[in-house]
N, C-alpha and C positions, 0 to 999 in steps of 0.2 A: 189334228188328231185329238180325239176326245180323251177325257180322263180314263174312262172305262177301257179304251183301247190301249192306252199307255200301261195301265195296271195289268191287263191281260198279257201284253208283250213281256212285261217284267216277270210275271209268273212263269211264262213259258221258258224264259231264258235263265231263271233262277229257281228251279223246283226245290232244291234243298233248303234254300233260305225261306221259301214260301212255307214249307213244312215246319221249319223252326219257328217262324212268326205265328203260324196258326196254333202250334202247340203252346207257345208262350201266352197267346190270347186265351186259350182254354184254361191254362193254369192260373192266369190272372182272374178269370171269372170264377173258377172253382179250384182254389189252391190245394184242396185235399187230393187232387190227382197226383200231386207231387209229394205232399207231406205224409200221406198215409203209407205208401210203400217204404219211405225212408224211416219213419217212426217204427214201423213193423220190424224192419231189419235190426233196429236198435233194441227191440223188445218191448216197445210201448204199445199197448192195446187199449181198447175202450174200457175194459174191466180192470186195468192196472198192468203192471209189468208182467210179461210172460215168464214162466218158470224157465230157469237155466239160460236166460238171455243176458246180454251185457247190462241191460237196465236193472234186472233183478239182482245181478251180482254187485252192481254199484250200490244199489239200495241196501243190500244186506251188509256190505262192508262200511257204509257211511253212517249207519245208525239213523238218527233223526234227520229227516229231510225238511229243510226250512221252507216255509211258504215264500214264494217269490224267487226261489232259486231256479237255475237253469233246468235242473231235473224236474222241478214242479211245473215249470212252463212247458216242457216237452210232454209230460204226462197230461197236462191240461189240453194241449193241442191234440194229443191222441184221443182224448175223450170228447173231442168236438168243441173245445174252448177256442176263443178268438186268438190266442197267442200265435200259433203257427201260421194262420191265415194272414195276419197282419204283417208278419215278417216277410212272408213270400210275396205278398202284394207290394210291399215297399221295395224289395229287391228288384222285382220285375219293372216297376215304375222307374226306378233309378237307372236300370239297364236301358230301357227304352229312351229315357231322356238323354243319356250319354250317346246312344246310337243316332238319335236325331241331330244332336249337336255335331257329331262327327260327320254325318252326311251333309249337313249344312256347310261345314268348313271345307269339305272336299269339293262340293259343288261350287263354292265361292272361289276356291283356288283354281279350278278348271275353267272358270269364266262362265259357268252356267247361270249363276246369279250375278247380277250387276249390283255394285255397291250403291 
């Protein structure tokens, strides 16, 4: 059985996981697919915090926003800065590494992989 046939059989038997992996791949390539809607819901936009949003309320109650703070990082990410993309990519890479390690351990336990 070829690798292509094995992959096609796995896709047919696991359509939900296939969609999840494809979505994770898209988010890894372009993290803004994930960060933009989340940041928008919090009130962060490219022009600054949106009026009457959680972000604007926090900003008005906090006074001076320090450079390097979480708030500044979120605003930077909403404005297209590298902060959000880096965190999303690191999280996805860690998740994939944990998944590969888990799959390896399961395969080894079931005798699929010989020591």
